[in-house]
N, C-alpha and C positions, 0 to 999 in steps of 0.2 A: 380179157385175156392178156392184152398188152400190159395192164396194171400188174398182173401176176408175174409176167416175165420181168417187168421192171423191178418188182420187189425182190425176185430171186436174184437178179443181177446185183442189186444193192447189197443183199446179204452175202453173196459170193465175194463181192468187192471188199466188204468189211473183213471177211474171213481171210482173204488174201493179204490185206494190209496188216492184220494181226500176226499172220504167219511170217511175213517179211520182217516185221518189227522184232519178233522173237528170234528169228534167224540171225539178224544182223546187230541187234541192240541188246537183247537180253542174254547175258552170259550165263550159261547153264553149268551145273556141276555134276549132273548125273552121268554124263559120258566119261568124265574124269574118274568118277567113283568106280566105273566098270573096269578101268585100267589098273586099279590098285591091287597090291598083293593080298593074299589071304592073311598073312601074318600082320599084326598091328602093334601100335604103341598104346600106352595108357597115360592119359593126362592125370597128374597127381596133385597139381597145385595151379590155381589161377587167381590173379589179383589185379585190380585196377587202382592205381595210385595217381591222382591227378589226371593227366591225359595219356598215361602209359599203361600198357598191359604187360604183366610178367607171368610167364607160364613155365612149367617144368613137367617132365614125364619120362617114362622108360619103356623099353620093350623087354620081353622075357629072355631074349638071346642077344648075342653080339652080332652086329652087322659088319661085314667086311666093306671096305671102300670108304668113300667120302660122303658124309651125311650132312644135310642141312634142312632147315624148316622152310616151307614155302606156303604161300597162299595161291591157290591155283583154280582156274576155271578153263573153259574151252579155249579162250583167247589169250589169257594172261597168266603169267607166273611171276609172283612177287617174292623176292628173296627176303627172308626174315633173319636178321642178324642173330645168330644162335651159336651155342657152344655144345659140343657133344663129348661124352666120356665113354670109355669102354672098360669097365671093371666088373666082370661077372655078367654084365648085360649092358646094352647101349642105352644111354640116358641123354636127355637134352635139358638145357635151361637157357634163359636169355641173359640175365644179369644178376649180380648180387646187390645191385642198387635199386631201391624202391622206385625211383622215378626214371628208370630206364626200361628198355624192352621195346614192345611195339608201340610206336607213336600213333595212337588211334586217330589223331587229327589229320594225319598225312595219308591215310589209306584212300584209294580211289573207290568210287562207287562201283557196285556190282556184287555178285554172289561168288564166294570163294570157299573152297575146302582148305582146311588147315591140314597139311600133309608133311610127312618126312620124305625127303628125296634122298635116294642113295645112289651113288655112281661108282661102278666098278668097270674099269677098262672102257670108259666112255659109254657104257650101257646104263641107262637110268631106270630105276625102280621107284615106285611110290607106295607109301604105307599110310593107312588111315590111323586116326588117333581116337580112341574111345575115352570119353570123359568119365573118370571115376570119382570126381570131386562131388561135393554137394551142390555145386552151382552149374546146373545144366543149361540155364539161360541167363544172359546178362544183357542189359540195355544201356547204351551210351550215346549221348548227344555231343557232337563235336563243338569246339569253341566257335562262336559266331564270327563269321567273316563275310563281308559284303551282304549282310542281312540274311545269310543262309547258314544252314547247318547240315551235317550228315547225321542220320540215325543209324547206329550200328547195332544189329541184333546178333549176338553171339549165341548160337544154338547147337545143341547136341541132339542127335537123332540116330535112327537105325533104318536102313533100307531093307525092308522085309524080303523083297525079292532076291537081293544079293546077299542078304544076311550079313551086312557090314555096318558097323557103327561108324559115325563120322561127326566131325565138328565143322560147322559152317559159319562164315561171316557174311551177313546180308547187309549191305551198305547202300542206303538210299538218301538222296538229297531231300531236305525238308526244311522246316523252320522249328524253332522251339515252340512247343505246344502252349496255347494260351490258357487251356483249362487245367494245366498241371504246372506247379511251381518248379521250373527248371532254369537254373542260372549258370552263367559262366564262372563268376567270381563272387565270393562273399568277403565283405570288408567288415571287420569287427572293431568298432571304436571302444577301446578298453575302458573298463569301469562304468560309472553312470549311476544316477539315482542315489541310493543309500551309500554308495561307494564312490567318493570323489577321487580316489587315487591320491597321488602325491600333490603337494601344494607348494607354492613359493610366492613370496611377496616382492614385487618389483616396483619401484617408484611409488610406494604407498598403496598399490593395488595387489590383491591376492588372486592368484590364478590357480585353478586346479586341473589336474590331468584329464578328468572326464570331459570337461568342456573343450579342452584343446584337442583331444583325440577325436572328438566328434567333428570339430571344425575342420581338421585335416582330412578325416575320412570322407566328409561330404565333398571336399575338393577332389579327393582321389576318385570317388564315384563319378563325378562330373567329367573328369579327364578320361576315365576308362570308357564311359558311355560315348564320348566323342570318337572313340575307336570302333564303335558299333557293338561293344560288349554289353551283355545283360548282367547287371550288378545288384547284389543284395546286401543291404546293411543289416547287421544284427540289431541295431537300434538307430532311430532317426531323431531322437530327442534325449533329454536327460532322464532316461528310464533305467531303473535297476533291473538287471536280468538274473534269473537263476542260471546256475552253471549247466545243469543237465535236465533232460525231459523236454516236453512240448514247450517250445519257445525258449529253451535253454541255449545259451550262446555257443556251447560246444556242440550242440546237436544241429543247429540251424544250417551250417554249411552243407551237411549231408542230407538234411531234410529237403533242401532245394537242389540237390544233385550238382553242387558246384564242383568245378574241376580244381579250383584253387581257393584257399582261405588265407586271408592276410589280417592278422590281429595287430592293431596299431596302439602303441603305448609311448609314454615318455619316461625316461629313466630318472633316477634321483639318487642322491647319496647324502651324507650328513653335511649340513651347513651350505655354504656357497662353494661350488666346485671351481677348481682351477683349470679344468678341461671339460669338454663335452664330447659330442660325436655320436655316430650311429652304431647300433649293435643289432645285427640281424640274427635271430635265433632260428635254428633249422631242425627238421626231423633227423632221425638217425638213418644211416646207410643210404645216402643220396649222392647224386652228382650235384655239384655246387654252382652250376652255371647260372641259375636264376638268382640264387643267394648273392653271387658276386655282382650281378647287375643291380640288385637292390642296394648293396653296400656301396658300390662305386657311384651310382647316381645320387643317392642321398648323401653320401660322403662328399660329393662335390659341393654340397651346400654347407654342411656342418663338420666335415672331416670324419675320420675314423675314431672311435673310442680308444682310449689308451688302456682300458681294462685288459689285464693279461689272462685272468682266470677264464677257462673254458674257450679260449680263442682258437679258432681253426685257421683263419686267415684275416687279412685286414677287414675289420668290420663284421666278420662272420663268427658266430659262436654256437656251440652245442653244449647245453647244460643237461646233465643226465643224472639218474639215480645211481649212486654207488652203494656198497654194502652198508656203510655207516648211515646213509640216508634211509635205507630200507629198514634198518633196525630201529631208527628213531621214529619212523612212521608207524611201525608195529607197536612200539611202546606207547605212543600218543593215542593210537586207536584203542588199545586195551584200557588206558586210563579213562577214556570216554565211554567205555562199555561197548565199543564197536568191534566188529570182526576185522582183523587186519586184511588188507588187500594182497593179492598175489602180484607183487611188483617185481619186475625183471631188472637185473643190473643192466644198465645201458638204456633204459627207457627214458625218453625225454622228460625232463623235470616239469616243464611248463604245460599245464593241462590243455591250453588252447592249441598246442601242437600234439601232445600225446593222445588226447581223447578224440580229437578230430581225425587223426590218422588211423584210428581203429586197430586192427590186428597187426598192421605193419609197424606201428609205433608203440606196440605193447600197451594199449589202453587197458585200464583195469577196473573202471567204475562200473561194476556189473550188477548193482542193485542190492548187494548183501547188507548195506547199511541204509535204512529207510530215511534217516535224517540227511543223507547226502543225495539220494536219488539214484537214478540209473542213466547211464549213457547208452542210448539205444544202439549205438554203433560201436560199442567197445570191442566187438569181435567181428566187425564188418570187413569184407575184403574188397569193397569198392567204395573209395573215399576220396575226399578232397586232399590235395597236397598242401599241408599247412605251414605257415611261417608266422612268427611273431617278431615285429620290428619295433625296437626302441629307437624311434627316429631321432631323438636328441635327449639332452638332459634338461629337465625343467629348472633345476637349480644351478645351471651354468648360464649366466645372464646373456651371453652372446647367442647361445642356442635359443633361449626363450624369445629374445627379440626377433630372431629370424622366423620363428613360428608365428609370432603375432603379426609381423609385417609382411611376410612373404609366404603365406600359406600355400599359394598357388604353385610355388616352386616344389614343395613336397608332393603335391598332387601330381605334378608333371613327372617328377623323378620316379615315382612308383609306377605310374601309367606307362612311361617310356620303357621301364624295365620289362613290363609284361609285353609291350608291343614288340620289343626286340626278341624276347624269348619265344613268343608265339608266332613270329614272322608275319606280323600284320602290316600290310603295306599302307 
């Protein structure tokens, strides 16, 4: 009999511990949902670019008062930097820049509802948001810090009892899974194999771009891994890669769910250059904070390029398709018997930016031409934030000598840029 009472006591004790844990440590969202209004908003767009989520949506009517987006549970209310407009109906959006919005790496663990908060004469009302996009669930692993990550499950659901649609952020501490390829950053050493890239002869020895980009990329990987980051190389030896498809260098960053993609190249021009310097090529419609870090840190080694075309700032460039480029691409496709692609004016010209960035960077390799292949992520809304860095000029001898003799400086410059941007201590 004592054994029975003892077992009952143990069971009751466990139940009590679980109840206390749920009461004090598990932040619920159901009671919050009960407090929301019957009227609701509709999510019309959701995108994840790098480590930022951008969303937008509308209600059917105009709300009076001051509106804001919040992530809310029983204990916490996190303000989301958002903008609201009232023109026929109340709408919200986060930013017109691809790499702004909700910084997913900075969210605290817990379960939260995404709500619209409206305040009139100090009285607060909360409105649920129904997800009308095609992306009802999204999964995101945060950048590795202290050998830990958070896993964020973005979920859309309906409470049958309350008959209310809602969007939930479920954020749990974890580690990157070993059984699934998930990385923080992808480094792409430009060219390789059948494609040596640019070449230059110095002191009787000929150097090619493919060998040097691999040398620098290995150094970058080593330095990033010292920060605790998980890094993927598109190639680890002198291998030629397809552009698209399984194992294609433009697909790999998103195959492994990287948050950032950095393609490393060496610039060149005719003959021996009288200047060198770094050129950081960026996606469209972004905040340039990370690009400036790359340009400044690499520029401290080789200076900024003096090239004026497509320059945004010192060492920062955006090369894009204009109408003449699009017409030329169409003519070339027809001459080859191919179907012209649907290219948007303003799309990044360099494929390792445009195609890695998916829908946000107007990727267009959709498989219509078999000889080119298909970018699996041409229309993806969750993608790595891509950069292409011409770290120096191979045919400017001062630059080339620095690459040959001080490779570690380039690795440190790129790694320190990521360290500062990601706030890694």
